[in-house]
C-alpha positions as CSV (number, residue, x, y, z in Angstrom):
1,X,-30.6,16.7,27.0
2,X,-29.7,19.7,29.7
3,X,-31.5,17.2,32.4
4,X,-29.5,13.9,31.5
5,X,-26.1,16.5,31.3
6,X,-26.8,17.1,35.5
7,X,-27.5,13.3,36.3
8,X,-24.8,11.2,37.7
9,X,-24.3,7.5,37.6
10,X,-23.4,6.1,41.7
11,X,-20.7,4.4,41.8
12,X,-19.8,0.8,43.0
13,X,-18.7,2.2,46.6
14,X,-21.7,4.5,46.9
15,X,-24.2,1.7,46.1
16,X,-22.3,-0.5,48.0
17,X,-22.9,2.1,51.1
18,X,-26.4,2.7,50.1
19,X,-27.4,-1.0,49.9
20,X,-26.2,-2.1,53.4
21,X,-28.1,0.8,55.1
22,X,-31.1,-2.7,54.8
23,X,-29.3,-4.1,57.8
24,X,-29.7,-0.5,60.0
25,X,-33.1,0.5,58.8
26,X,-34.8,-3.3,58.4
27,X,-32.1,-5.3,60.7
28,X,-34.7,-8.2,61.9
29,X,-36.2,-8.9,58.4
30,X,-33.0,-8.3,56.1
31,X,-31.7,-10.8,58.6
32,X,-34.6,-13.0,58.5
33,X,-34.4,-13.1,54.8
34,X,-30.7,-13.8,54.9
35,X,-31.5,-17.1,57.3
36,X,-34.1,-18.1,55.2
37,X,-31.6,-18.0,52.2
38,X,-29.3,-20.1,54.3
39,X,-31.3,-23.0,55.3
40,X,-31.8,-23.0,51.5
41,X,-28.3,-23.5,51.0
42,X,-27.5,-25.6,54.1
43,X,-29.5,-27.6,53.4
44,X,-28.4,-28.6,49.8
45,X,-24.6,-28.7,50.8
46,X,-25.5,-31.1,54.0
47,X,-27.0,-33.4,51.7
48,X,-24.8,-33.4,48.4
49,X,-21.5,-33.5,50.7
50,X,-23.3,-36.6,52.2
51,X,-24.0,-37.6,48.3
52,X,-20.1,-37.3,47.8
53,X,-18.9,-38.7,50.9
54,X,-20.5,-41.9,49.9
55,X,-19.3,-42.1,46.8
56,X,-16.0,-41.6,48.0
57,X,-16.4,-44.1,51.3
58,X,-18.2,-46.8,48.8
59,X,-15.0,-46.7,45.9
60,X,-12.5,-46.1,48.1
61,X,-13.3,-49.2,49.4
62,X,-13.6,-50.5,45.7
63,X,-11.1,-48.9,44.2
64,X,-7.5,-49.3,46.3
65,X,-5.2,-50.5,43.8
66,X,-5.6,-48.9,39.7
67,X,-4.8,-52.3,38.4
68,X,-7.8,-53.8,40.0
69,X,-9.9,-52.0,38.1
70,X,-8.3,-53.7,34.5
71,X,-8.6,-57.1,36.7
72,X,-10.9,-59.9,36.4
73,X,-11.8,-62.9,38.9
74,X,-12.0,-66.2,36.7
75,X,-13.7,-69.5,38.6
76,X,-15.3,-72.6,37.4
77,X,-18.9,-73.0,38.4
78,X,-18.8,-75.2,40.9
79,X,-20.1,-78.5,39.5
80,X,-18.1,-78.0,36.4
81,X,-15.2,-81.1,37.4
82,X,-13.1,-78.8,35.5
83,X,-10.1,-77.8,37.4
84,X,-7.1,-75.1,37.6
85,X,-3.8,-76.2,37.3
86,X,-0.6,-74.8,37.2
87,X,-0.2,-75.9,33.6
88,X,-3.7,-74.0,32.6
89,X,-2.8,-71.1,34.8
90,X,0.7,-70.8,32.8
91,X,-1.7,-70.9,29.6
92,X,-3.5,-68.0,30.7
93,X,-0.8,-65.6,30.3
94,X,0.1,-66.5,26.7
95,X,-3.6,-65.8,26.0
96,X,-3.9,-62.4,23.7
97,X,-4.6,-59.5,25.2
98,X,-3.5,-60.8,29.0
99,X,-0.8,-58.7,30.5
100,X,-0.2,-60.4,34.4
101,X,-1.9,-63.2,36.2
102,X,-1.9,-64.4,40.2
103,X,-3.2,-67.8,40.8
104,X,-5.0,-68.1,44.2
105,X,-5.3,-71.2,46.4
106,X,-7.0,-71.8,49.5
107,X,-6.6,-75.3,51.9
108,X,-6.9,-76.1,55.1
109,X,-4.5,-76.0,57.8
110,X,-3.1,-75.3,61.0
111,X,-1.3,-72.0,62.5
112,X,0.5,-71.9,65.9
113,X,1.6,-69.1,68.0
114,X,3.3,-70.7,71.1
115,X,1.3,-73.3,72.2
116,X,-2.0,-71.9,70.6
117,X,-3.3,-74.0,67.7
118,X,-6.2,-73.2,65.8
119,X,-7.5,-74.6,62.6
120,X,-7.7,-72.2,59.2
121,X,-7.6,-71.5,55.7
122,X,-4.7,-70.9,54.4
123,X,-4.9,-68.6,50.7
124,X,-1.6,-69.3,48.7
125,X,-0.6,-66.1,47.2
126,X,1.6,-64.8,44.6
127,X,3.1,-60.8,45.5
128,X,1.1,-59.6,43.0
129,X,-1.9,-60.8,43.9
130,X,-3.0,-57.5,46.2
131,X,-2.1,-55.6,43.1
132,X,-4.3,-57.4,41.2
133,X,-7.5,-58.3,43.4
134,X,-7.3,-55.0,45.2
135,X,-7.1,-56.4,48.5
136,X,-5.6,-54.4,51.1
137,X,-4.6,-55.0,54.7
138,X,-6.4,-53.0,56.9
139,X,-3.8,-53.2,59.5
140,X,-0.1,-53.4,58.7
141,X,1.2,-53.6,55.4
142,X,1.4,-56.5,52.5
143,X,3.9,-58.7,52.1
144,X,6.6,-58.8,49.7
145,X,9.6,-61.0,48.1
146,X,11.6,-59.1,50.5
147,X,9.5,-58.4,53.2
148,X,7.7,-62.0,53.6
149,X,5.0,-62.5,56.2
150,X,1.9,-63.9,56.5
151,X,-1.7,-61.5,56.6
152,X,-4.3,-62.7,59.3
153,X,-8.5,-62.5,59.2
154,X,-9.4,-60.8,62.9
155,X,-11.0,-64.9,63.4
156,X,-7.7,-66.0,62.6
157,X,-6.3,-63.6,65.2
158,X,-9.4,-64.9,67.5
159,X,-7.9,-68.3,67.2
160,X,-4.6,-67.9,68.5
161,X,-5.6,-66.0,71.0
162,X,-4.1,-62.3,70.0
163,X,-5.5,-59.2,69.5
164,X,-5.9,-57.5,66.1
165,X,-3.9,-54.2,66.4
166,X,-0.3,-53.0,66.0
167,X,1.3,-54.9,68.8
168,X,0.3,-58.2,67.0
169,X,1.9,-57.6,64.2
170,X,5.9,-59.0,63.8
171,X,4.9,-62.2,66.0
172,X,6.1,-65.0,64.3
173,X,3.8,-68.0,63.5
174,X,4.2,-71.8,62.1
175,X,1.8,-72.8,59.4
176,X,1.0,-76.6,58.3
177,X,-1.2,-76.9,55.2
178,X,-2.7,-79.7,53.8
179,X,-3.3,-80.6,50.4
180,X,-5.5,-82.7,48.5
181,X,-5.0,-83.6,45.2
182,X,-7.5,-83.9,42.6
183,X,-7.9,-87.5,43.3
184,X,-8.6,-86.6,46.8
185,X,-5.2,-87.9,48.2
186,X,-4.4,-84.6,51.6
187,X,-0.7,-84.9,52.3
188,X,0.8,-82.6,54.7
189,X,3.1,-79.3,53.3
190,X,5.1,-77.3,56.1
191,X,6.5,-74.2,55.8
192,X,10.3,-74.2,56.4
193,X,10.4,-71.9,59.8
194,X,7.6,-69.5,61.1
195,X,6.2,-66.4,59.2
196,X,5.7,-63.3,60.8
197,X,2.4,-61.3,60.7
198,X,2.9,-58.5,58.7
199,X,-1.2,-57.5,58.3
200,X,-4.6,-57.5,59.3
201,X,-8.2,-57.9,57.6
202,X,-10.2,-56.4,59.6
203,X,-13.7,-57.6,58.6
204,X,-15.4,-59.7,61.1
205,X,-17.5,-61.5,58.9
206,X,-14.5,-62.7,57.0
207,X,-13.7,-66.7,58.0
208,X,-10.6,-67.7,59.8
209,X,-8.2,-67.0,57.1
210,X,-4.4,-66.7,56.7
211,X,-2.7,-65.1,53.0
212,X,0.1,-67.1,52.8
213,X,2.6,-66.3,49.9
214,X,3.7,-69.0,47.8
215,X,7.3,-68.8,47.8
216,X,7.3,-69.9,51.4
217,X,5.3,-73.4,50.7
218,X,7.6,-76.0,49.9
219,X,5.3,-77.8,46.8
220,X,3.7,-76.1,44.3
221,X,-0.1,-76.2,44.6
222,X,-1.9,-79.0,43.0
223,X,-4.9,-77.3,41.9
224,X,-6.1,-73.6,42.5
225,X,-9.2,-72.1,43.4
226,X,-9.4,-69.3,40.7
227,X,-7.2,-66.9,39.2
228,X,-6.6,-63.1,38.6
229,X,-6.3,-61.9,35.7
230,X,-4.7,-58.3,34.2
231,X,-5.8,-56.9,30.9
232,X,-3.0,-55.5,28.8
233,X,-5.3,-51.8,29.0
234,X,-9.2,-50.8,29.8
235,X,-10.5,-51.1,26.1
236,X,-10.0,-54.7,26.0
237,X,-11.7,-55.2,29.3
238,X,-15.0,-56.3,27.9
239,X,-13.6,-58.3,25.1
240,X,-11.0,-60.5,27.3
241,X,-13.9,-60.9,29.1
242,X,-16.1,-62.5,26.8
243,X,-13.5,-64.8,25.9
244,X,-12.6,-66.4,29.4
245,X,-16.7,-66.3,29.5
246,X,-16.8,-68.5,26.1
247,X,-14.0,-71.0,28.0
248,X,-17.1,-71.9,30.8
249,X,-15.2,-69.4,33.4
250,X,-17.5,-67.3,36.0
251,X,-15.9,-64.1,35.6
252,X,-16.0,-61.0,38.4
253,X,-14.5,-57.8,37.2
254,X,-14.6,-55.1,39.5
255,X,-14.6,-52.4,37.2
256,X,-18.5,-54.2,36.4
257,X,-19.3,-53.8,40.3
258,X,-17.9,-50.1,40.2
259,X,-19.9,-48.8,37.4
260,X,-22.6,-50.0,38.9
261,X,-22.0,-48.8,42.6
262,X,-21.5,-45.6,40.4
263,X,-25.1,-45.6,39.0
264,X,-26.4,-45.9,42.5
265,X,-24.6,-43.5,44.0
266,X,-25.6,-41.2,41.2
267,X,-29.0,-41.4,41.2
268,X,-28.6,-40.7,45.6
269,X,-27.0,-37.7,44.5
270,X,-29.7,-36.3,42.4
271,X,-32.5,-37.0,44.7
272,X,-30.3,-36.1,47.7
273,X,-29.8,-32.6,45.6
274,X,-33.5,-32.2,44.5
275,X,-34.2,-31.8,47.9
276,X,-31.7,-29.7,48.6
277,X,-32.7,-27.4,45.4
278,X,-36.6,-27.7,46.8
279,X,-35.4,-25.8,49.8
280,X,-33.3,-23.5,48.1
281,X,-36.3,-22.9,45.9
282,X,-38.9,-22.2,49.0
283,X,-35.7,-19.8,50.4
284,X,-35.5,-18.0,46.8
285,X,-39.3,-17.1,46.8
286,X,-38.4,-15.9,50.1
287,X,-36.1,-13.4,49.2
288,X,-38.4,-12.2,46.0
289,X,-40.8,-11.3,48.4
290,X,-38.9,-9.0,51.0
291,X,-37.6,-7.5,48.1
292,X,-41.2,-6.8,46.6
293,X,-42.4,-5.5,50.1
294,X,-39.1,-3.5,49.7
295,X,-39.4,-1.7,47.0
296,X,-43.1,-0.9,48.0
297,X,-42.1,0.6,50.8
298,X,-39.4,2.9,49.6
299,X,-42.0,4.6,46.7
300,X,-40.9,7.6,47.6
301,X,-37.3,7.4,48.7
302,X,-37.1,6.3,45.3
303,X,-38.7,9.6,43.9
304,X,-36.6,11.5,46.1
305,X,-33.5,10.0,44.4
306,X,-34.9,10.7,41.3
307,X,-35.5,14.4,41.9
308,X,-31.9,15.0,43.0
309,X,-30.5,13.4,39.8
310,X,-29.7,10.0,40.0
311,X,-30.6,8.1,36.5
312,X,-33.1,4.9,36.4
313,X,-29.8,2.3,36.4
314,X,-28.8,4.3,39.8
315,X,-32.2,3.1,41.5
316,X,-32.0,-0.4,39.4
317,X,-28.5,-1.1,40.9
318,X,-29.4,-0.1,44.2
319,X,-32.5,-2.3,44.6
320,X,-30.2,-5.7,42.8
321,X,-26.8,-4.9,44.7
322,X,-29.3,-5.1,47.9
323,X,-30.5,-8.2,46.4
324,X,-26.7,-9.2,45.9
325,X,-25.8,-8.6,48.9
326,X,-28.3,-10.6,50.9
327,X,-28.1,-13.4,48.3
328,X,-24.1,-13.2,49.3
329,X,-24.5,-13.5,52.7
330,X,-26.9,-16.4,52.7
331,X,-25.0,-18.2,50.4
332,X,-21.6,-18.0,52.6
333,X,-23.6,-18.4,56.1
334,X,-25.3,-21.4,54.3
335,X,-21.8,-22.8,53.3
336,X,-20.8,-22.7,56.9
337,X,-24.0,-24.5,58.8
338,X,-24.0,-26.7,56.1
339,X,-20.1,-28.1,56.3
340,X,-20.5,-27.3,60.5
341,X,-23.5,-29.7,60.1
342,X,-21.5,-32.2,58.1
343,X,-18.1,-32.0,60.9
344,X,-20.4,-32.3,63.5
345,X,-21.6,-35.5,61.5
346,X,-18.4,-36.9,61.1
347,X,-17.2,-36.5,64.3
348,X,-20.4,-38.2,66.2
349,X,-19.6,-41.1,63.3
350,X,-16.3,-41.5,64.2
351,X,-17.0,-41.5,67.7
352,X,-19.1,-44.0,67.5
353,X,-16.8,-46.0,65.6
354,X,-14.1,-46.5,67.7
355,X,-16.1,-46.9,70.6
356,X,-17.5,-50.1,69.0
357,X,-14.2,-50.5,67.4
358,X,-14.2,-49.9,64.4
359,X,-12.5,-48.0,61.9
360,X,-12.6,-43.7,61.5
361,X,-14.2,-42.7,58.3
362,X,-15.3,-39.3,56.2
363,X,-19.0,-39.7,55.8
364,X,-19.6,-35.7,54.7
365,X,-17.4,-34.4,52.0
366,X,-17.7,-31.0,50.5
367,X,-15.3,-30.1,47.3
368,X,-13.9,-26.8,47.0
369,X,-15.5,-26.4,43.5
370,X,-18.8,-27.4,45.0
371,X,-18.7,-24.6,48.1
372,X,-18.0,-21.7,45.2
373,X,-20.3,-23.2,42.7
374,X,-23.0,-22.8,45.6
375,X,-21.8,-19.0,46.4
376,X,-22.1,-18.1,42.8
377,X,-25.7,-19.3,42.8
378,X,-26.8,-17.6,45.5
379,X,-25.8,-14.9,44.4
380,X,-27.1,-15.4,41.1
381,X,-30.8,-16.3,43.3
382,X,-30.3,-12.5,44.3
383,X,-30.1,-11.1,41.2
384,X,-33.4,-13.0,39.6
385,X,-35.2,-12.7,43.4
386,X,-34.4,-8.7,43.0
387,X,-34.5,-8.1,39.2
388,X,-38.5,-7.8,39.0
389,X,-38.5,-5.0,41.9
390,X,-35.4,-3.4,40.8
391,X,-37.0,-3.0,37.2
392,X,-40.1,-1.4,38.5
393,X,-38.2,1.1,40.3
394,X,-35.6,1.8,38.1
395,X,-39.1,2.9,35.6
396,X,-40.9,5.3,38.0
397,X,-40.9,8.7,37.9
398,X,-41.0,11.1,40.4
399,X,-44.3,12.1,40.4
400,X,-45.4,8.5,40.0
401,X,-43.5,7.4,42.7
402,X,-44.8,10.7,45.3
403,X,-48.3,10.1,44.1
404,X,-47.9,6.1,45.1
405,X,-46.5,7.6,49.0
């Protein structure tokens, strides 16, 4: 009992000072251990950032508006001889669980800018089409009742010899639309005056297209190609989809596509995480080996400490503090390296995108909560790697320690 009273537990400051001696006593071994841990951590950060970036990039393209998530597009199958007329579109508004509808008609048209005409497809839509379909111009903005205009695809802009740029916005164009009745009779429908270009779709895979406001056309389209139907809420989406399918429609719901993409992206993220965790496990084994070798080399030091009054908990905490510091250092360095590598990739990809006329994007994204989780995990790895050597060291008696020396 008297012997235990003469012993004093080391404070955290003293433990930290003693633990950091490893950087001066065995600097190369310590730095290599930290470097090995940081490589594993940086691999995890880099791969998981890629997974999150893919999710943000792909889902961000799909989820352009909140209302598009509970909206579905209904069309009749080819060869069904069924037609969407204004009366049938109006009937959708009276259907149970339907909150809003937006009809879409497509007809050939002629677009003219000054003396440059071109044949194009005119998509005639209501102003709520953009909210329900999720279609958003890549350049410029959608038209509204207060701001009428048209939106051109990239190939549509090429037909009238204008670049897809902000400088082209506001140019006035004239449009002639050629309606075709269900009986096959064609007639020309003019739009009074001209309309300004308010936006562009930059996708080069899209055919020459002009999105035109329905209110600018003098006559209601005789038939419609499709209709966007918004459910009253997300709980009735499936039942509304089933009801429309029973009526013979082919349904395309953005929510279904997003769920499928989400599942695929989750699998990709898990696979990337497995590769990263494998690298992390290898670095953890390296840290364990370093701590075990450190214990075997310092048995004499443990004996001296205990002879001077150090308690078993002091010795154990000293080894744990060393492993904790190395784990934290490896985690912080790994996060910096992983995020830095991701930012370098983002920079290079954006340079290439701008060089080839594409839009800038962010492929590597690292959430703040993931950074905190990685650092905490690296600290836990350090503690786990140092637990067995710390336990062995704390159980040594001074006599046994001196004999091992």
